[in-house]
C-alpha positions as CSV (number, residue, x, y, z in Angstrom):
1,M,16.6,-7.4,5.0
2,N,17.6,-3.7,4.3
3,V,15.2,-1.1,5.6
4,A,15.0,2.5,4.3
5,E,12.9,5.4,5.5
6,T,10.8,7.2,2.9
7,S,9.5,10.8,2.6
8,I,6.3,9.8,4.4
9,P,6.9,9.4,8.2
10,G,6.6,5.7,9.2
11,V,6.5,4.3,5.7
12,L,9.5,1.9,5.2
13,R,10.8,0.5,2.0
14,I,12.3,-3.0,2.6
15,E,14.7,-4.9,0.4
16,L,14.4,-8.7,0.9
17,Q,17.0,-11.2,-0.1
18,V,15.9,-13.5,-2.8
19,Q,18.0,-16.6,-3.2
20,P,17.9,-17.8,-6.8
21,H,18.4,-21.5,-7.5
22,D,18.1,-23.8,-10.6
23,D,14.3,-24.2,-10.4
24,G,13.3,-20.7,-9.2
25,W,14.0,-18.7,-6.0
26,F,13.4,-18.6,-2.3
27,K,12.8,-15.6,0.0
28,E,12.1,-15.2,3.7
29,N,9.0,-13.1,3.5
30,F,8.0,-13.2,7.2
31,H,10.2,-13.4,10.3
32,R,8.4,-12.6,13.6
33,G,11.5,-11.1,15.2
34,K,12.4,-8.8,12.3
35,L,8.9,-7.5,12.0
36,A,8.6,-7.1,15.8
37,D,11.7,-4.8,15.5
38,L,9.7,-2.7,13.1
39,G,6.9,-2.5,15.7
40,M,4.6,-5.0,14.1
41,D,3.0,-8.1,15.7
42,V,1.4,-10.0,12.8
43,V,-2.1,-11.4,13.5
44,Q,-3.3,-12.1,9.9
45,H,-1.8,-13.0,6.5
46,N,-3.9,-12.1,3.4
47,V,-3.0,-13.0,-0.2
48,A,-4.5,-11.3,-3.2
49,Y,-4.1,-12.6,-6.8
50,F,-4.7,-10.4,-9.9
51,E,-4.9,-12.2,-13.3
52,E,-4.7,-9.2,-15.6
53,P,-2.4,-6.2,-15.8
54,G,-3.8,-2.7,-15.1
55,V,-6.0,-3.6,-12.0
56,L,-6.2,-0.4,-9.9
57,R,-7.1,-0.6,-6.2
58,G,-7.2,1.9,-3.3
59,I,-6.5,4.4,-1.8
60,H,-7.4,2.8,1.5
61,A,-6.2,3.8,5.0
62,E,-7.0,1.1,7.5
63,P,-6.8,1.0,11.3
64,W,-3.8,-1.4,11.2
65,D,-0.2,-1.5,10.1
66,K,0.4,-3.3,6.9
67,Y,3.5,-5.1,5.5
68,L,3.0,-5.9,1.8
69,S,5.2,-7.8,-0.6
70,P,4.5,-9.3,-4.0
71,S,5.4,-13.0,-4.5
72,S,4.8,-12.9,-8.3
73,G,4.4,-10.2,-10.9
74,R,5.0,-6.5,-10.0
75,V,3.1,-3.9,-8.1
76,F,3.2,-0.1,-8.6
77,A,2.2,1.1,-5.1
78,A,1.1,4.7,-4.4
79,I,1.2,5.6,-0.7
80,V,-0.7,8.7,0.5
81,D,-0.4,10.2,3.9
82,L,-4.1,10.6,5.1
83,R,-3.2,11.4,8.7
84,D,-4.2,14.8,10.0
85,N,-0.6,16.1,10.1
86,E,1.9,18.3,8.2
87,T,2.4,15.7,5.5
88,F,-1.3,15.2,4.8
89,G,-1.8,14.5,1.1
90,Q,1.9,13.7,0.4
91,V,2.3,10.9,-2.2
92,E,5.2,8.6,-2.7
93,T,5.3,5.8,-5.3
94,F,7.2,2.5,-5.5
95,E,7.6,-0.3,-7.9
96,L,7.8,-3.6,-6.1
97,G,8.7,-7.1,-7.1
98,P,9.3,-10.3,-5.1
99,S,12.5,-8.8,-3.6
100,D,10.7,-5.8,-2.2
101,A,8.3,-5.0,0.7
102,L,6.6,-1.9,2.2
103,F,5.7,-1.3,5.8
104,V,2.7,1.1,5.8
105,P,1.5,2.4,9.2
106,R,-2.1,2.6,10.2
107,D,-4.1,5.5,8.7
108,V,-1.7,6.0,5.8
109,G,-3.4,5.4,2.5
110,N,-2.1,2.6,0.2
111,S,-3.1,1.8,-3.3
112,F,-1.6,-0.1,-6.2
113,C,-1.8,-1.0,-9.9
114,T,-0.7,-4.3,-11.4
115,P,1.6,-3.5,-14.4
116,T,2.1,-7.2,-15.1
117,P,-0.3,-10.1,-15.3
118,H,-0.5,-12.9,-12.7
119,T,0.5,-10.7,-9.8
120,T,0.2,-12.1,-6.3
121,C,0.6,-9.9,-3.3
122,N,1.0,-10.8,0.4
123,Y,-0.3,-8.6,3.2
124,L,0.6,-9.1,6.8
125,V,-1.4,-7.0,9.3
126,N,-1.3,-6.5,13.0
127,E,-5.1,-6.3,13.6
128,P,-7.9,-8.6,12.2
129,W,-9.5,-7.4,9.0
130,S,-12.6,-5.2,9.4
131,P,-14.4,-2.9,7.0
132,A,-13.3,0.2,8.9
133,R,-11.2,2.5,6.7
134,V,-10.8,5.9,5.1
135,A,-10.7,5.9,1.3
136,V,-9.8,8.4,-1.4
137,N,-10.3,8.1,-5.1
138,P,-7.0,6.8,-6.7
139,L,-7.8,8.8,-9.9
140,D,-8.1,12.2,-8.0
141,P,-6.3,14.6,-10.3
142,D,-5.0,16.6,-7.3
143,L,-2.9,13.6,-6.3
144,A,-1.4,13.3,-9.9
145,I,-0.4,9.7,-9.4
146,P,1.5,8.5,-12.5
147,W,-0.2,5.1,-12.9
148,P,1.9,3.0,-15.2
149,A,-0.7,0.9,-17.0
150,E,-2.1,2.1,-20.3
151,D,-5.3,0.1,-19.8
152,L,-6.3,0.8,-16.2
153,K,-9.0,-1.3,-14.7
154,P,-10.1,0.7,-11.6
155,V,-12.5,-0.9,-9.2
156,E,-15.7,1.2,-9.1
157,R,-16.1,1.2,-5.4
158,D,-12.6,2.8,-5.1
159,T,-13.1,5.4,-7.8
160,S,-16.4,6.4,-6.1
161,S,-14.5,7.3,-3.0
162,P,-14.2,11.0,-2.1
163,S,-11.4,13.3,-3.4
164,L,-8.5,14.3,-1.2
165,A,-10.0,17.8,-0.9
166,Q,-13.3,16.3,0.3
167,L,-11.4,14.3,2.9
168,R,-9.5,17.3,4.0
169,D,-12.7,19.2,4.5
170,D,-14.1,16.4,6.5
171,L,-11.1,16.5,8.8
172,Q,-11.5,20.2,9.5
173,P,-13.3,21.2,12.7
174,P,-16.6,23.1,12.1
175,R,-16.1,26.9,12.1
176,A,-17.8,28.9,14.8
177,R,-20.5,31.2,13.5
């Protein structure tokens, strides 16, 4: 696999080797040693399937590292730095297919749209799932994410999340009076 750094510290774009053959293809999606070299000890593998194009999920920043890779269809991923640091609010987007993966560190927001039908995405995480997370509205105009689908199907619980400005205000310490 080829690993490249991105503009958001800790987020890595990974190119996986897909071996075509007469009846389809094969890829090594998980290799404990290679992921350990990235600092990830996988404890859970989750799979999400999306039947229709235009499904919009996120922006979620969970308390675990995530390695995501589609196994069918395509994913337009928008990654947003939600850590309280100098790159807070920075957005980077990626279009991912079966030969791609992203490593997203804990507390960095991830979201995606399915530009194609019948999309399956694999998520490897280094902590068991829990409901703890920070969320931001993926349609926040301040983020200006260029979602590719004409007919977006956002999940209501995601679009009812706060804006980036509201999250920034929540991160600021109270002012002395």
